[in-house]
mmCIF entry with sequence, helices, sheets and N, C-alpha, C, O atoms, coordinates in Angstrom:
data_MODEL
# 
_entry.id   MODEL 
# 
_entity.id                         1 
_entity.type                       polymer 
_entity.pdbx_number_of_molecules   1 
# 
_entity_poly.entity_id                      1 
_entity_poly.type                           'polypeptide(L)' 
_entity_poly.nstd_linkage                   no 
_entity_poly.nstd_monomer                   no 
_entity_poly.pdbx_seq_one_letter_code       MDKHFQILEHPRETAIDVTRAILKAFRTHGISIPFPQREVHLLSAP 
_entity_poly.pdbx_seq_one_letter_code_can   MDKHFQILEHPRETAIDVTRAILKAFRTHGISIPFPQREVHLLSAP 
_entity_poly.pdbx_strand_id                 A 
# 
loop_
_entity_poly_seq.entity_id 
_entity_poly_seq.num 
_entity_poly_seq.mon_id 
_entity_poly_seq.hetero 
1 1  MET n 
1 2  ASP n 
1 3  LYS n 
1 4  HIS n 
1 5  PHE n 
1 6  GLN n 
1 7  ILE n 
1 8  LEU n 
1 9  GLU n 
1 10 HIS n 
1 11 PRO n 
1 12 ARG n 
1 13 GLU n 
1 14 THR n 
1 15 ALA n 
1 16 ILE n 
1 17 ASP n 
1 18 VAL n 
1 19 THR n 
1 20 ARG n 
1 21 ALA n 
1 22 ILE n 
1 23 LEU n 
1 24 LYS n 
1 25 ALA n 
1 26 PHE n 
1 27 ARG n 
1 28 THR n 
1 29 HIS n 
1 30 GLY n 
1 31 ILE n 
1 32 SER n 
1 33 ILE n 
1 34 PRO n 
1 35 PHE n 
1 36 PRO n 
1 37 GLN n 
1 38 ARG n 
1 39 GLU n 
1 40 VAL n 
1 41 HIS n 
1 42 LEU n 
1 43 LEU n 
1 44 SER n 
1 45 ALA n 
1 46 PRO n 
# 
_struct_asym.id          A 
_struct_asym.entity_id   1 
# 
_struct_conf.conf_type_id            HELX_P 
_struct_conf.id                      HELX_P1 
_struct_conf.pdbx_PDB_helix_id       AA1 
_struct_conf.beg_label_comp_id       PRO 
_struct_conf.beg_label_asym_id       A 
_struct_conf.beg_label_seq_id        11 
_struct_conf.pdbx_beg_PDB_ins_code   ? 
_struct_conf.end_label_comp_id       THR 
_struct_conf.end_label_asym_id       A 
_struct_conf.end_label_seq_id        28 
_struct_conf.pdbx_end_PDB_ins_code   ? 
_struct_conf.beg_auth_comp_id        PRO 
_struct_conf.beg_auth_asym_id        A 
_struct_conf.beg_auth_seq_id         11 
_struct_conf.end_auth_comp_id        THR 
_struct_conf.end_auth_asym_id        A 
_struct_conf.end_auth_seq_id         28 
_struct_conf.pdbx_PDB_helix_class    1 
_struct_conf.details                 ? 
_struct_conf.pdbx_PDB_helix_length   18 
# 
_struct_conf_type.id          HELX_P 
_struct_conf_type.criteria    ? 
_struct_conf_type.reference   ? 
# 
loop_
_atom_site.group_PDB 
_atom_site.id 
_atom_site.type_symbol 
_atom_site.label_atom_id 
_atom_site.label_alt_id 
_atom_site.label_comp_id 
_atom_site.label_asym_id 
_atom_site.label_entity_id 
_atom_site.label_seq_id 
_atom_site.pdbx_PDB_ins_code 
_atom_site.Cartn_x 
_atom_site.Cartn_y 
_atom_site.Cartn_z 
_atom_site.occupancy 
_atom_site.B_iso_or_equiv 
_atom_site.pdbx_formal_charge 
_atom_site.auth_seq_id 
_atom_site.auth_comp_id 
_atom_site.auth_asym_id 
_atom_site.auth_atom_id 
_atom_site.pdbx_PDB_model_num 
ATOM 1   N N  . MET A 1 1  ? 0.855   -1.180 -0.014 1.00 0.00 ? 1  MET A N  1 
ATOM 2   C CA . MET A 1 1  ? -0.006  0.001  0.026  1.00 0.00 ? 1  MET A CA 1 
ATOM 3   C C  . MET A 1 1  ? 0.906   1.244  -0.005 1.00 0.00 ? 1  MET A C  1 
ATOM 4   O O  . MET A 1 1  ? 1.781   1.396  0.847  1.00 0.00 ? 1  MET A O  1 
ATOM 5   N N  . ASP A 1 2  ? 0.698   2.097  -0.958 1.00 0.00 ? 2  ASP A N  1 
ATOM 6   C CA . ASP A 1 2  ? 1.449   3.340  -1.045 1.00 0.00 ? 2  ASP A CA 1 
ATOM 7   C C  . ASP A 1 2  ? 0.813   4.402  -0.172 1.00 0.00 ? 2  ASP A C  1 
ATOM 8   O O  . ASP A 1 2  ? -0.408  4.548  -0.122 1.00 0.00 ? 2  ASP A O  1 
ATOM 9   N N  . LYS A 1 3  ? 1.661   5.132  0.505  1.00 0.00 ? 3  LYS A N  1 
ATOM 10  C CA . LYS A 1 3  ? 1.173   6.243  1.297  1.00 0.00 ? 3  LYS A CA 1 
ATOM 11  C C  . LYS A 1 3  ? 1.685   7.547  0.671  1.00 0.00 ? 3  LYS A C  1 
ATOM 12  O O  . LYS A 1 3  ? 2.855   7.669  0.306  1.00 0.00 ? 3  LYS A O  1 
ATOM 13  N N  . HIS A 1 4  ? 0.799   8.482  0.565  1.00 0.00 ? 4  HIS A N  1 
ATOM 14  C CA . HIS A 1 4  ? 1.141   9.764  -0.062 1.00 0.00 ? 4  HIS A CA 1 
ATOM 15  C C  . HIS A 1 4  ? 0.986   10.853 0.991  1.00 0.00 ? 4  HIS A C  1 
ATOM 16  O O  . HIS A 1 4  ? -0.052  10.982 1.641  1.00 0.00 ? 4  HIS A O  1 
ATOM 17  N N  . PHE A 1 5  ? 2.025   11.608 1.133  1.00 0.00 ? 5  PHE A N  1 
ATOM 18  C CA . PHE A 1 5  ? 2.032   12.705 2.070  1.00 0.00 ? 5  PHE A CA 1 
ATOM 19  C C  . PHE A 1 5  ? 2.371   13.992 1.318  1.00 0.00 ? 5  PHE A C  1 
ATOM 20  O O  . PHE A 1 5  ? 3.139   13.995 0.355  1.00 0.00 ? 5  PHE A O  1 
ATOM 21  N N  . GLN A 1 6  ? 1.782   15.059 1.783  1.00 0.00 ? 6  GLN A N  1 
ATOM 22  C CA . GLN A 1 6  ? 2.047   16.366 1.187  1.00 0.00 ? 6  GLN A CA 1 
ATOM 23  C C  . GLN A 1 6  ? 2.510   17.311 2.261  1.00 0.00 ? 6  GLN A C  1 
ATOM 24  O O  . GLN A 1 6  ? 1.898   17.398 3.325  1.00 0.00 ? 6  GLN A O  1 
ATOM 25  N N  . ILE A 1 7  ? 3.573   18.014 1.995  1.00 0.00 ? 7  ILE A N  1 
ATOM 26  C CA . ILE A 1 7  ? 4.015   19.022 2.961  1.00 0.00 ? 7  ILE A CA 1 
ATOM 27  C C  . ILE A 1 7  ? 3.201   20.284 2.751  1.00 0.00 ? 7  ILE A C  1 
ATOM 28  O O  . ILE A 1 7  ? 3.143   20.842 1.656  1.00 0.00 ? 7  ILE A O  1 
ATOM 29  N N  . LEU A 1 8  ? 2.584   20.709 3.821  1.00 0.00 ? 8  LEU A N  1 
ATOM 30  C CA . LEU A 1 8  ? 1.716   21.874 3.739  1.00 0.00 ? 8  LEU A CA 1 
ATOM 31  C C  . LEU A 1 8  ? 2.491   23.164 3.893  1.00 0.00 ? 8  LEU A C  1 
ATOM 32  O O  . LEU A 1 8  ? 3.342   23.295 4.772  1.00 0.00 ? 8  LEU A O  1 
ATOM 33  N N  . GLU A 1 9  ? 2.189   24.102 3.038  1.00 0.00 ? 9  GLU A N  1 
ATOM 34  C CA . GLU A 1 9  ? 2.862   25.392 3.126  1.00 0.00 ? 9  GLU A CA 1 
ATOM 35  C C  . GLU A 1 9  ? 2.314   26.220 4.268  1.00 0.00 ? 9  GLU A C  1 
ATOM 36  O O  . GLU A 1 9  ? 3.050   26.984 4.893  1.00 0.00 ? 9  GLU A O  1 
ATOM 37  N N  . HIS A 1 10 ? 1.019   26.075 4.550  1.00 0.00 ? 10 HIS A N  1 
ATOM 38  C CA . HIS A 1 10 ? 0.350   26.862 5.581  1.00 0.00 ? 10 HIS A CA 1 
ATOM 39  C C  . HIS A 1 10 ? -0.471  25.902 6.479  1.00 0.00 ? 10 HIS A C  1 
ATOM 40  O O  . HIS A 1 10 ? -1.696  25.874 6.368  1.00 0.00 ? 10 HIS A O  1 
ATOM 41  N N  . PRO A 1 11 ? 0.163   25.138 7.341  1.00 0.00 ? 11 PRO A N  1 
ATOM 42  C CA . PRO A 1 11 ? -0.588  24.138 8.131  1.00 0.00 ? 11 PRO A CA 1 
ATOM 43  C C  . PRO A 1 11 ? -1.652  24.734 9.013  1.00 0.00 ? 11 PRO A C  1 
ATOM 44  O O  . PRO A 1 11 ? -2.711  24.127 9.173  1.00 0.00 ? 11 PRO A O  1 
ATOM 45  N N  . ARG A 1 12 ? -1.418  25.915 9.607  1.00 0.00 ? 12 ARG A N  1 
ATOM 46  C CA . ARG A 1 12 ? -2.399  26.532 10.481 1.00 0.00 ? 12 ARG A CA 1 
ATOM 47  C C  . ARG A 1 12 ? -3.694  26.890 9.693  1.00 0.00 ? 12 ARG A C  1 
ATOM 48  O O  . ARG A 1 12 ? -4.798  26.630 10.171 1.00 0.00 ? 12 ARG A O  1 
ATOM 49  N N  . GLU A 1 13 ? -3.553  27.463 8.535  1.00 0.00 ? 13 GLU A N  1 
ATOM 50  C CA . GLU A 1 13 ? -4.699  27.802 7.724  1.00 0.00 ? 13 GLU A CA 1 
ATOM 51  C C  . GLU A 1 13 ? -5.462  26.563 7.283  1.00 0.00 ? 13 GLU A C  1 
ATOM 52  O O  . GLU A 1 13 ? -6.691  26.575 7.217  1.00 0.00 ? 13 GLU A O  1 
ATOM 53  N N  . THR A 1 14 ? -4.727  25.488 6.979  1.00 0.00 ? 14 THR A N  1 
ATOM 54  C CA . THR A 1 14 ? -5.343  24.234 6.597  1.00 0.00 ? 14 THR A CA 1 
ATOM 55  C C  . THR A 1 14 ? -6.187  23.666 7.765  1.00 0.00 ? 14 THR A C  1 
ATOM 56  O O  . THR A 1 14 ? -7.314  23.212 7.566  1.00 0.00 ? 14 THR A O  1 
ATOM 57  N N  . ALA A 1 15 ? -5.619  23.703 8.972  1.00 0.00 ? 15 ALA A N  1 
ATOM 58  C CA . ALA A 1 15 ? -6.355  23.211 10.144 1.00 0.00 ? 15 ALA A CA 1 
ATOM 59  C C  . ALA A 1 15 ? -7.597  24.036 10.360 1.00 0.00 ? 15 ALA A C  1 
ATOM 60  O O  . ALA A 1 15 ? -8.645  23.482 10.693 1.00 0.00 ? 15 ALA A O  1 
ATOM 61  N N  . ILE A 1 16 ? -7.524  25.323 10.185 1.00 0.00 ? 16 ILE A N  1 
ATOM 62  C CA . ILE A 1 16 ? -8.692  26.218 10.358 1.00 0.00 ? 16 ILE A CA 1 
ATOM 63  C C  . ILE A 1 16 ? -9.760  25.859 9.318  1.00 0.00 ? 16 ILE A C  1 
ATOM 64  O O  . ILE A 1 16 ? -10.945 25.765 9.636  1.00 0.00 ? 16 ILE A O  1 
ATOM 65  N N  . ASP A 1 17 ? -9.313  25.658 8.059  1.00 0.00 ? 17 ASP A N  1 
ATOM 66  C CA . ASP A 1 17 ? -10.260 25.299 7.006  1.00 0.00 ? 17 ASP A CA 1 
ATOM 67  C C  . ASP A 1 17 ? -10.985 23.979 7.274  1.00 0.00 ? 17 ASP A C  1 
ATOM 68  O O  . ASP A 1 17 ? -12.177 23.840 7.002  1.00 0.00 ? 17 ASP A O  1 
ATOM 69  N N  . VAL A 1 18 ? -10.227 23.003 7.822  1.00 0.00 ? 18 VAL A N  1 
ATOM 70  C CA . VAL A 1 18 ? -10.820 21.689 8.126  1.00 0.00 ? 18 VAL A CA 1 
ATOM 71  C C  . VAL A 1 18 ? -11.813 21.865 9.287  1.00 0.00 ? 18 VAL A C  1 
ATOM 72  O O  . VAL A 1 18 ? -12.900 21.289 9.248  1.00 0.00 ? 18 VAL A O  1 
ATOM 73  N N  . THR A 1 19 ? -11.465 22.635 10.299 1.00 0.00 ? 19 THR A N  1 
ATOM 74  C CA . THR A 1 19 ? -12.366 22.880 11.437 1.00 0.00 ? 19 THR A CA 1 
ATOM 75  C C  . THR A 1 19 ? -13.646 23.544 10.965 1.00 0.00 ? 19 THR A C  1 
ATOM 76  O O  . THR A 1 19 ? -14.737 23.158 11.382 1.00 0.00 ? 19 THR A O  1 
ATOM 77  N N  . ARG A 1 20 ? -13.522 24.529 10.106 1.00 0.00 ? 20 ARG A N  1 
ATOM 78  C CA . ARG A 1 20 ? -14.690 25.241 9.606  1.00 0.00 ? 20 ARG A CA 1 
ATOM 79  C C  . ARG A 1 20 ? -15.592 24.298 8.786  1.00 0.00 ? 20 ARG A C  1 
ATOM 80  O O  . ARG A 1 20 ? -16.817 24.364 8.892  1.00 0.00 ? 20 ARG A O  1 
ATOM 81  N N  . ALA A 1 21 ? -14.992 23.436 7.983  1.00 0.00 ? 21 ALA A N  1 
ATOM 82  C CA . ALA A 1 21 ? -15.753 22.494 7.186  1.00 0.00 ? 21 ALA A CA 1 
ATOM 83  C C  . ALA A 1 21 ? -16.495 21.499 8.099  1.00 0.00 ? 21 ALA A C  1 
ATOM 84  O O  . ALA A 1 21 ? -17.637 21.132 7.821  1.00 0.00 ? 21 ALA A O  1 
ATOM 85  N N  . ILE A 1 22 ? -15.857 21.079 9.157  1.00 0.00 ? 22 ILE A N  1 
ATOM 86  C CA . ILE A 1 22 ? -16.505 20.141 10.095 1.00 0.00 ? 22 ILE A CA 1 
ATOM 87  C C  . ILE A 1 22 ? -17.691 20.847 10.782 1.00 0.00 ? 22 ILE A C  1 
ATOM 88  O O  . ILE A 1 22 ? -18.780 20.279 10.872 1.00 0.00 ? 22 ILE A O  1 
ATOM 89  N N  . LEU A 1 23 ? -17.480 22.083 11.264 1.00 0.00 ? 23 LEU A N  1 
ATOM 90  C CA . LEU A 1 23 ? -18.550 22.812 11.929 1.00 0.00 ? 23 LEU A CA 1 
ATOM 91  C C  . LEU A 1 23 ? -19.718 23.076 10.972 1.00 0.00 ? 23 LEU A C  1 
ATOM 92  O O  . LEU A 1 23 ? -20.883 22.993 11.361 1.00 0.00 ? 23 LEU A O  1 
ATOM 93  N N  . LYS A 1 24 ? -19.394 23.393 9.729  1.00 0.00 ? 24 LYS A N  1 
ATOM 94  C CA . LYS A 1 24 ? -20.501 23.602 8.716  1.00 0.00 ? 24 LYS A CA 1 
ATOM 95  C C  . LYS A 1 24 ? -21.283 22.319 8.492  1.00 0.00 ? 24 LYS A C  1 
ATOM 96  O O  . LYS A 1 24 ? -22.508 22.365 8.389  1.00 0.00 ? 24 LYS A O  1 
ATOM 97  N N  . ALA A 1 25 ? -20.612 21.175 8.415  1.00 0.00 ? 25 ALA A N  1 
ATOM 98  C CA . ALA A 1 25 ? -21.288 19.905 8.226  1.00 0.00 ? 25 ALA A CA 1 
ATOM 99  C C  . ALA A 1 25 ? -22.126 19.581 9.444  1.00 0.00 ? 25 ALA A C  1 
ATOM 100 O O  . ALA A 1 25 ? -23.252 19.104 9.304  1.00 0.00 ? 25 ALA A O  1 
ATOM 101 N N  . PHE A 1 26 ? -21.608 19.826 10.627 1.00 0.00 ? 26 PHE A N  1 
ATOM 102 C CA . PHE A 1 26 ? -22.406 19.582 11.845 1.00 0.00 ? 26 PHE A CA 1 
ATOM 103 C C  . PHE A 1 26 ? -23.671 20.417 11.819 1.00 0.00 ? 26 PHE A C  1 
ATOM 104 O O  . PHE A 1 26 ? -24.757 19.890 12.057 1.00 0.00 ? 26 PHE A O  1 
ATOM 105 N N  . ARG A 1 27 ? -23.557 21.699 11.537 1.00 0.00 ? 27 ARG A N  1 
ATOM 106 C CA . ARG A 1 27 ? -24.734 22.581 11.511 1.00 0.00 ? 27 ARG A CA 1 
ATOM 107 C C  . ARG A 1 27 ? -25.736 22.144 10.439 1.00 0.00 ? 27 ARG A C  1 
ATOM 108 O O  . ARG A 1 27 ? -26.948 22.207 10.645 1.00 0.00 ? 27 ARG A O  1 
ATOM 109 N N  . THR A 1 28 ? -25.215 21.703 9.301  1.00 0.00 ? 28 THR A N  1 
ATOM 110 C CA . THR A 1 28 ? -26.103 21.271 8.232  1.00 0.00 ? 28 THR A CA 1 
ATOM 111 C C  . THR A 1 28 ? -26.966 20.074 8.643  1.00 0.00 ? 28 THR A C  1 
ATOM 112 O O  . THR A 1 28 ? -28.126 19.957 8.247  1.00 0.00 ? 28 THR A O  1 
ATOM 113 N N  . HIS A 1 29 ? -26.366 19.188 9.451  1.00 0.00 ? 29 HIS A N  1 
ATOM 114 C CA . HIS A 1 29 ? -27.029 17.952 9.859  1.00 0.00 ? 29 HIS A CA 1 
ATOM 115 C C  . HIS A 1 29 ? -27.623 18.074 11.279 1.00 0.00 ? 29 HIS A C  1 
ATOM 116 O O  . HIS A 1 29 ? -28.056 17.073 11.849 1.00 0.00 ? 29 HIS A O  1 
ATOM 117 N N  . GLY A 1 30 ? -27.645 19.278 11.844 1.00 0.00 ? 30 GLY A N  1 
ATOM 118 C CA . GLY A 1 30 ? -28.274 19.484 13.131 1.00 0.00 ? 30 GLY A CA 1 
ATOM 119 C C  . GLY A 1 30 ? -27.523 18.880 14.309 1.00 0.00 ? 30 GLY A C  1 
ATOM 120 O O  . GLY A 1 30 ? -28.128 18.552 15.330 1.00 0.00 ? 30 GLY A O  1 
ATOM 121 N N  . ILE A 1 31 ? -26.234 18.734 14.176 1.00 0.00 ? 31 ILE A N  1 
ATOM 122 C CA . ILE A 1 31 ? -25.413 18.167 15.256 1.00 0.00 ? 31 ILE A CA 1 
ATOM 123 C C  . ILE A 1 31 ? -24.836 19.291 16.084 1.00 0.00 ? 31 ILE A C  1 
ATOM 124 O O  . ILE A 1 31 ? -24.270 20.237 15.536 1.00 0.00 ? 31 ILE A O  1 
ATOM 125 N N  . SER A 1 32 ? -24.974 19.202 17.425 1.00 0.00 ? 32 SER A N  1 
ATOM 126 C CA . SER A 1 32 ? -24.380 20.226 18.287 1.00 0.00 ? 32 SER A CA 1 
ATOM 127 C C  . SER A 1 32 ? -23.551 19.511 19.332 1.00 0.00 ? 32 SER A C  1 
ATOM 128 O O  . SER A 1 32 ? -23.800 18.356 19.674 1.00 0.00 ? 32 SER A O  1 
ATOM 129 N N  . ILE A 1 33 ? -22.556 20.229 19.828 1.00 0.00 ? 33 ILE A N  1 
ATOM 130 C CA . ILE A 1 33 ? -21.680 19.670 20.864 1.00 0.00 ? 33 ILE A CA 1 
ATOM 131 C C  . ILE A 1 33 ? -21.995 20.464 22.131 1.00 0.00 ? 33 ILE A C  1 
ATOM 132 O O  . ILE A 1 33 ? -21.750 21.669 22.174 1.00 0.00 ? 33 ILE A O  1 
ATOM 133 N N  . PRO A 1 34 ? -22.525 19.820 23.147 1.00 0.00 ? 34 PRO A N  1 
ATOM 134 C CA . PRO A 1 34 ? -22.814 20.545 24.386 1.00 0.00 ? 34 PRO A CA 1 
ATOM 135 C C  . PRO A 1 34 ? -21.529 20.962 25.134 1.00 0.00 ? 34 PRO A C  1 
ATOM 136 O O  . PRO A 1 34 ? -20.518 20.262 25.093 1.00 0.00 ? 34 PRO A O  1 
ATOM 137 N N  . PHE A 1 35 ? -21.593 22.045 25.773 1.00 0.00 ? 35 PHE A N  1 
ATOM 138 C CA . PHE A 1 35 ? -20.459 22.514 26.558 1.00 0.00 ? 35 PHE A CA 1 
ATOM 139 C C  . PHE A 1 35 ? -20.769 22.289 28.034 1.00 0.00 ? 35 PHE A C  1 
ATOM 140 O O  . PHE A 1 35 ? -21.926 22.374 28.446 1.00 0.00 ? 35 PHE A O  1 
ATOM 141 N N  . PRO A 1 36 ? -19.742 22.005 28.829 1.00 0.00 ? 36 PRO A N  1 
ATOM 142 C CA . PRO A 1 36 ? -19.999 21.775 30.270 1.00 0.00 ? 36 PRO A CA 1 
ATOM 143 C C  . PRO A 1 36 ? -20.588 23.028 30.940 1.00 0.00 ? 36 PRO A C  1 
ATOM 144 O O  . PRO A 1 36 ? -20.204 24.164 30.662 1.00 0.00 ? 36 PRO A O  1 
ATOM 145 N N  . GLN A 1 37 ? -21.530 22.751 31.826 1.00 0.00 ? 37 GLN A N  1 
ATOM 146 C CA . GLN A 1 37 ? -22.151 23.874 32.552 1.00 0.00 ? 37 GLN A CA 1 
ATOM 147 C C  . GLN A 1 37 ? -21.275 24.228 33.712 1.00 0.00 ? 37 GLN A C  1 
ATOM 148 O O  . GLN A 1 37 ? -20.832 23.352 34.454 1.00 0.00 ? 37 GLN A O  1 
ATOM 149 N N  . ARG A 1 38 ? -21.020 25.500 33.878 1.00 0.00 ? 38 ARG A N  1 
ATOM 150 C CA . ARG A 1 38 ? -20.103 25.950 34.922 1.00 0.00 ? 38 ARG A CA 1 
ATOM 151 C C  . ARG A 1 38 ? -20.842 26.803 35.981 1.00 0.00 ? 38 ARG A C  1 
ATOM 152 O O  . ARG A 1 38 ? -20.250 27.643 36.660 1.00 0.00 ? 38 ARG A O  1 
ATOM 153 N N  . GLU A 1 39 ? -22.125 26.554 36.083 1.00 0.00 ? 39 GLU A N  1 
ATOM 154 C CA . GLU A 1 39 ? -22.916 27.291 37.090 1.00 0.00 ? 39 GLU A CA 1 
ATOM 155 C C  . GLU A 1 39 ? -23.392 26.285 38.152 1.00 0.00 ? 39 GLU A C  1 
ATOM 156 O O  . GLU A 1 39 ? -23.614 25.108 37.868 1.00 0.00 ? 39 GLU A O  1 
ATOM 157 N N  . VAL A 1 40 ? -23.534 26.782 39.350 1.00 0.00 ? 40 VAL A N  1 
ATOM 158 C CA . VAL A 1 40 ? -24.067 25.953 40.429 1.00 0.00 ? 40 VAL A CA 1 
ATOM 159 C C  . VAL A 1 40 ? -25.483 26.466 40.768 1.00 0.00 ? 40 VAL A C  1 
ATOM 160 O O  . VAL A 1 40 ? -25.678 27.652 41.036 1.00 0.00 ? 40 VAL A O  1 
ATOM 161 N N  . HIS A 1 41 ? -26.440 25.566 40.749 1.00 0.00 ? 41 HIS A N  1 
ATOM 162 C CA . HIS A 1 41 ? -27.828 25.947 41.077 1.00 0.00 ? 41 HIS A CA 1 
ATOM 163 C C  . HIS A 1 41 ? -28.168 25.340 42.408 1.00 0.00 ? 41 HIS A C  1 
ATOM 164 O O  . HIS A 1 41 ? -28.075 24.125 42.578 1.00 0.00 ? 41 HIS A O  1 
ATOM 165 N N  . LEU A 1 42 ? -28.562 26.164 43.360 1.00 0.00 ? 42 LEU A N  1 
ATOM 166 C CA . LEU A 1 42 ? -28.938 25.660 44.682 1.00 0.00 ? 42 LEU A CA 1 
ATOM 167 C C  . LEU A 1 42 ? -30.435 25.378 44.691 1.00 0.00 ? 42 LEU A C  1 
ATOM 168 O O  . LEU A 1 42 ? -31.266 26.230 44.376 1.00 0.00 ? 42 LEU A O  1 
ATOM 169 N N  . LEU A 1 43 ? -30.733 24.145 45.067 1.00 0.00 ? 43 LEU A N  1 
ATOM 170 C CA . LEU A 1 43 ? -32.149 23.754 45.109 1.00 0.00 ? 43 LEU A CA 1 
ATOM 171 C C  . LEU A 1 43 ? -32.802 24.287 46.378 1.00 0.00 ? 43 LEU A C  1 
ATOM 172 O O  . LEU A 1 43 ? -33.984 24.631 46.366 1.00 0.00 ? 43 LEU A O  1 
ATOM 173 N N  . SER A 1 44 ? -32.055 24.361 47.461 1.00 0.00 ? 44 SER A N  1 
ATOM 174 C CA . SER A 1 44 ? -32.579 24.910 48.702 1.00 0.00 ? 44 SER A CA 1 
ATOM 175 C C  . SER A 1 44 ? -31.435 25.475 49.515 1.00 0.00 ? 44 SER A C  1 
ATOM 176 O O  . SER A 1 44 ? -30.321 24.953 49.476 1.00 0.00 ? 44 SER A O  1 
ATOM 177 N N  . ALA A 1 45 ? -31.701 26.519 50.236 1.00 0.00 ? 45 ALA A N  1 
ATOM 178 C CA . ALA A 1 45 ? -30.679 27.117 51.085 1.00 0.00 ? 45 ALA A CA 1 
ATOM 179 C C  . ALA A 1 45 ? -30.925 26.723 52.538 1.00 0.00 ? 45 ALA A C  1 
ATOM 180 O O  . ALA A 1 45 ? -32.080 26.598 52.945 1.00 0.00 ? 45 ALA A O  1 
ATOM 181 N N  . PRO A 1 46 ? -29.886 26.527 53.320 1.00 0.00 ? 46 PRO A N  1 
ATOM 182 C CA . PRO A 1 46 ? -30.078 26.092 54.726 1.00 0.00 ? 46 PRO A CA 1 
ATOM 183 C C  . PRO A 1 46 ? -30.657 27.225 55.580 1.00 0.00 ? 46 PRO A C  1 
ATOM 184 O O  . PRO A 1 46 ? -30.882 27.043 56.776 1.00 0.00 ? 46 PRO A O  1 
# 
């Protein structure tokens, strides 16, 4: 099996483009990633 690799001239921009494409696909298909909740809700106070 042959493996083909390409040296990227602008790896950071390529990573950003891939991330944007993934986010666009997620939005298109209604997929969301929940973020952890950082709030504390007290049900009752002493």
